[in-house]
N, C-alpha and C positions, 0 to 999 in steps of 0.2 A: 306360753300364752301368745296368741296371735297378735301381732302389732298392727295397728290401724295405719293404712296408707292414705295419702292424699292423691286421689286419682282423677284424671280427666278422661272423658270420652268425647270424641269428635263425631257428631252425627246422632240425631234424635230419632232415627228410624226404628224399625222393629228390633233389630239385633242390638243396637246401642241401648235402647230402653230396657231390654231384658237383661243385658249386662249390668246396667245401672242398678236395677232391682236386686240382682244377685249380690253385687258388691256391697250395697248398703246393708243387706241382711247379714253379710259377713263382717260388718262393723267398720267398713271403710268410709271415708269422706269422698263423695262423688260429685263432680261438676260436669254437666253435659253441655256442649257447645253446638250450635247450628247456625248457619248463615241465613236460613229460611225463617219465616214467621212461625209462630206456634200453630201447628196443624189443627189444634182444637178451636182456633179462632178464625179459620179461613175456610172458604168453600173448597170442595174437592176439585182437583185440577183437570180432570178428564185425561189423566195420564197414568192409568192404573190397570192392572189385571187382577181380578179377584184371586185371593190366595187359596191354595188347596192344602189345608193343614192335614198332616198324616202322622204316623206313629212317632217319628223323631221329634217333630214339633211339640206334640202333646207331652212327650217324655220330659223335654226341657221345661215346659210350663209347669208340669207336675212337680219337678224338682224345685221350681221357684215358688211353689205353693199357690199358683194362680190358675191352674187348669180349669177348675169349675167356673170361675169368673168368665174365662174366655169361651167356654163351651156354650154359654148363653148367647153368644154372638154368631154361632156356627150352624150351618145346615148340612146334615149328612148327605153325601152323594154315593149311592151304592153301585152306580153303573154309568156307562156311556150311553147316550142316546144319539144314534147315528142318523143324520138327515141326508139321505142320498136322493138326488132328483129322480123322479118317476118311480120311486119305491117307497113303501110305507116306512115310517120310523122304526128302526129295530134297536134292541138294547143288548149291550155287552156288560155282564157283571164284572166288577173290578177284581173281586177275590172270592173268598169263601163267604158263606151266608153271614150277614151281619158286618162284614168288613166294608169300610167306607172311607173316602176322603171327605174333608169338610170345607165347604165354601164359606169364606169370611171376607168381607170388604176390607181392603188394605187400610183405607182411611179410618174406618171404625176401629179396627184393631190397633192401629198406631195411636189413636187417641186414648184408648183404654190402657195400653202399655205405658204411655207417659204418665197417665193418672196414677197407675199403680206404683211406678218408680218414684214419682214425686211424693206420694203418700208415705213411701218407705224412707224418705228423707233426702233423695237426690235433688240437687239444684240444677235447674234447666236455664240456660242462657241462650235465648233465641235472638235471631238477627244480630249475631255477633260472629263475624266471619274470621276463621283462622287463616292467617296469611303465611305464617312461617312456624317451623318447629325446630327447636334445638334438640336433636336426638340424644346426644350424650348427657345433656343436663335435664332433660324432660321439661323444657320450657315451651309454652305456647305464646304466640304473638297474634293478637286480634286487633281489628280496627275497621273503620268504615270504608277505607280504600287502601289500595296497595301502597300508594305514595303518601298517605296521610299519617297521622300520629297513631302509633300502636300502643296497646296495653301489653304488659308482660306478666305472665302467670307462671309460678313455679309449682311443679308437681313431682310426686315420686314416680308415678307411672302414667303413660298416655296410651289410650287405645284408639286406633283409627277404625271407626265404624261408619265412615262417611262415603260408602258406596263405591260403584265401579270407577268413578273418577276422583278417587280419594286424594285429598290434599296431604294427608299424612304419608300415604304411600308415595306420592310424588316426591316428597322430601327424601324418603328412603331410597328411591330410584337413583339418586345422585351418589349413593355409596358404591364403592368398588364391589364387584362380583354380585350385584343385585340383578337377578334375571327377571325379565318382564316381557309379556306379550299380550296383545289384544287382537281379537278377530271379530269383525262385524259380519253378520250374514246379510245376504241381499234382500232380506225380507224385513219390513218394518211393521208397526202395529198402530191401530187407532181404536179408541174406546167408543162404543155406542151403547144404546140402552133400550131394553124392552120394558115398558111400564107395566104395572100391575093392572089386573082387571078392576072394574069400578068398585067391586066389593073387597078389594085388597088381596085377592088370591092371585096365584101365579098363572100366567098364560100357557106355560109349558110345564111338564112334569118337574116338580121342584126338587126331587131327590135324584136327579140325573145331571151329569156333565154333558151338555149338548154340543155336538160337533157337526159342522157342515163341511166335510172334506171335499175340496175341489182341485186336487192335484197341486198346482204351484201356489195356491192360496187356500185359506180356510177361515171360517168364522167359528168362534166358540161362545157359549153363554153359560154363566154361573149365577145361581139364584142369590138374592138378598132377602133379609128378613122382612122388608117392607112390601114384598110381592113382586118386585122388579127383578130383572136380570141385568147384570153387567155383561155386555158383549164385547169381544175383542176381535177385530178384523186383522188377520195377518196377511199381508199383501206385498208383492215385490215393489221395490222402489221404482224400477224401470221395467219396460216390456209392454206387451199387448194389453194385459190387464194389470194395472199398476197404479201407484199413487201419482206417477208422472202423467198418466193418460186420463185419469178421472179428475177433470179440472172444472167441470160445470155441474150445476144441480141436475140438469137433464141427464148427463152422463152417469152421475151417481144413482139416480132413480133407475135408469136402464140396467146398470150393473147389478143392483140388488134384485130387480124384477126378474132378470135372466137367471141369476145364479142362486138366489135365495127366495124363491117364490112363495114358500110356505110361511115365511115370516115377514115378507116385504112390507105388508100393511101393518105389522105389529111393532116395527122399530120406530120408537118415538122420535119425531123431529129428525128424521134420517138425514136429510141434506144439511140441516143446521148443524147437527152434531158432527157430521163428516167434515165439514169445512171449519167448524169452530174449534173442535178438539185437536190437539197437536198430533202430528205423526212422529212416532218415536222409533229409535233404532234399537237393535238387539245385539249385545256384545258379550263375548266370552273373554274374561281376564284371567291370566295365570301369572303368578309371580313367586319368587322365593329369594331370600328368606322372608318370613312373615313377622319376624321379631328383630329387635336391635338390642343386643345384650339383655339386661334385665330392666329396661326402661320403657320400651315401645313394643306394641303388638298390633297387628291387623286382624280384624274379625269380619265375618260376613262377606259381602260383595267387595269390600276393599281388598280382601285377600283372594277371592275366587268368584267373580261374577259369572253366572251361567245363563244361557237362554232358558226361557220359562216352560219348556215343553214337557218336562217331567214333573212340574209343580214342586220342585225341591229347593228352589233358591232360598226361601225363608226357612224351610226345614233344615237345610244344610247349615245356614247361619245360626239357627237356634242350637243345632248340635255342636257347633263350635263352642258356644257358651257353656253347654252342658259338659263337654269334655274339659274345657278350661277350668270350670269351677270344681269338677271332680279332682283334677290335678291340684288345684288350690287346697282342697281338703286334705289330700295326701301329703303334699310337700309344705304345708303351712305357709311360711313367709319366704320360702326360697324361690323367688320369682325367676331367677336365671334358669333353674331346673324346670319350673313350671312352663316357661316360654319355650325352652328347648324341646321338651316332650310334646307340648301342644302342637308345634308346627310339624314335628316329625310324624306325629300320629295323624294329623288332619290333611296334610298336603296330598298323599296318595289318594285319599278319598275324595278330595276336592277335584282332582284331575279326572277321577273315574266318573263322578256325577256330571262333569262338564261333557264328557264323551257320551254318556247315556242320554243326557238332555238333548243333544244335537240329533242323535239317532231317533229319539222319540218324535221329533218334529217330522222326520221323513215318514214315520209310521202314522202319525195323526193326520197329516195333510193328504197323503195319497194311498197308503197301503190299507187303511181301515175300510176303504171302499172296494178293495180288490178281492174277488172271490177266492183266489188261491191263498191270499193272506188269511182270510176268514176261516178257510178250511184248516190251514196250519194251526191257527189259534184253537180251533175246535178239537183238533187232535191233541194238542198240548193240554187243554183243559181236561179232557177225558182221562188222559194218562195221569195227570196230577191228582185228580180226584181218586183214582184207583190206587195210586202209589205216592201218597203225600210225603212219605219219607225219602223218596228218590227224586222227586221233581217238584221244585217250587219255582214258578215262573219268575223271570227277572223283574217284572213289574211288582209282584208281591214282595220280592226280596228287598226292593228299594222302598216301597210305600208302606208295607205292613210289617216291617221289621226294623230293628235298629242295628243289625249286623253291618259291618263296614261296606260302603259303596264299592270299594275295590274288589271285595269278594263277589258282589252282585255282578260286576262287569266281567270278571273272569268266568264265573259260572254261566252267565248269559252267553258268552262267546262259545263255550263248550256246547250248550244246549242248541245254539243256532246251527252249529255244524251237524249235530244229530238230526235236527229237523230238516236241514237241506237234503240230507241223505234219505230221510223218510219221504219227503215230498217228491223225490225223483223215482220212487217206486212206480212201476207200471200200474195203471188203473187205481191210483191212490184215491181218487174221488169216489169210487164205488166201494172200496174196502177200507175206508179210513178208520172205521170202528171195529175192525176185525182183530182176531188173536194174532194174525201174522204181523200186523203193524205194531201191536203191543210188544210182541217178542223181539221185533227188530229194534225198538227203542231200548228195551232191557239189555239186549246184546251190545248195542253201541255204548250204553252207559257203562257197562262192565269193561269194555275195551278202554274207554276214557279213564276209568278209575285205575286201570292197570298200567297206564303209560308212565 
C-alpha cells in the first residue's frame, strides 16, 4: 500500500499547480508556497504570452482528469496567418485536417489550475517567500525578509517549480558537480492588446495564430475568449529598431504605423501599453542533476527554461509531471528510483526542445516571409501528404505527438539535410511538384536509413 508523503512545492504556477493536483489525488499531503500574491486576487501583470496548448499538455491534463475543464478556456488555432507588408494575409495550415494548437490565457489557466488543486485538498501559502532549503533534510525556511525571523517547515519531499530563477535550484547549484548554464537572447518582449469589436467578436480570424514577421523583430497575436487578442512584440534590446530607441509616444506610433500598418489603428491604447507594460527578457536555462537523492526535484522552468518560440514551455513542463507521475505509479514509494529515472528520461528531451525553440524563432521572425522557405515547406507538405508513413514534419512531431523531443530533433536534422539537397536542384521552383523531386526525396530517405 502506498505511503502518504508530506510534500512541499515551491511555486504556484501552471506546473506546480498540476503537480499539486496529481500528488493530492495520489493521497499525499501537499503544501504549495509562493512569494507572490494569489493570482486569483490580482490584476494580470502585462507580462505574459498566451499559451499554445498542444498534445503533450492535453495528455497531462487528461491524466489528471481535468482536460475537459480546461478545454472550455481554449480556442483552437488551425493555422498561421502571415501578415507581410504589401501582400494579402496568407495562411499556413499547422498539420493535417483538424489538427490545432489551442490559445489559452496564461492568467486564466493559472487561476483555474490553482482552483482545481485547492479543491483536491492542496494547501496554498501565498506571499510566503522561501529563503533557504536544507536539501538533505527536506526543510524549507520562509520569512518576510532575508535577515528577519524565519519559519521552519519539515517535509518528506520538496519540488522546485519556481521558474527560471528558481530558489530551490539556486540552493542545489552550491552542491559539488552541479552543472548550470543560462543564455539570454538579444530580443525581449512586451505585451500589447487588440480589443474585441463592439459586438464582442474578434477583429482578426480567431482560429489563426497571427504573425507579423519583420526580420529582426516580429509581432504575434493569439485570441482570447472575450474577443480580444493578446499581442506580443518581440524586439531587440538595442539597435536601429529596438526597445532602446523607441523612447517616446511619437516614436512608438511611427514604429507601428511603419511596420504594422494593417493593425496600427486596432491596437488598443498602443502608446500607453507600450510604456506601461514591462519589457521582459528571454532566457534558456540548462542544468543537471535535477534531483538531490530522494528528497528534492526540479520540474518545469526550474529545470529547463526555454524561449517561447515553439510554444512548448508549458507543454514540456506538463510532460515532466506526466512522466513523473507515471514513474510514481510504477515504482510506488521508491522516490530515489523515481527521481533517478525521471531526470535521465527528461534531460535529453529538455535539451532538444531548447534547441528546437531557438531555431523556431529564426523561422518565425524571418524565414516565414522568404519565398524559398515557403517553397521548401510546400514541397515538404506535398511529400508528407503523399507519404505520411515516411515523412512527418518536425513541427508535427513536436506539436501533434507525444514522442520524445530528442527524436524530433534528430529526425528534423535528417530532413533538413534532405531538403537542402532538394532545394539545390536546378529549376526547383518550376518542377517542385514533379515526380523527379518526389523520387529524389525517396532516394535520399533510403540513403539516410541505410547509414
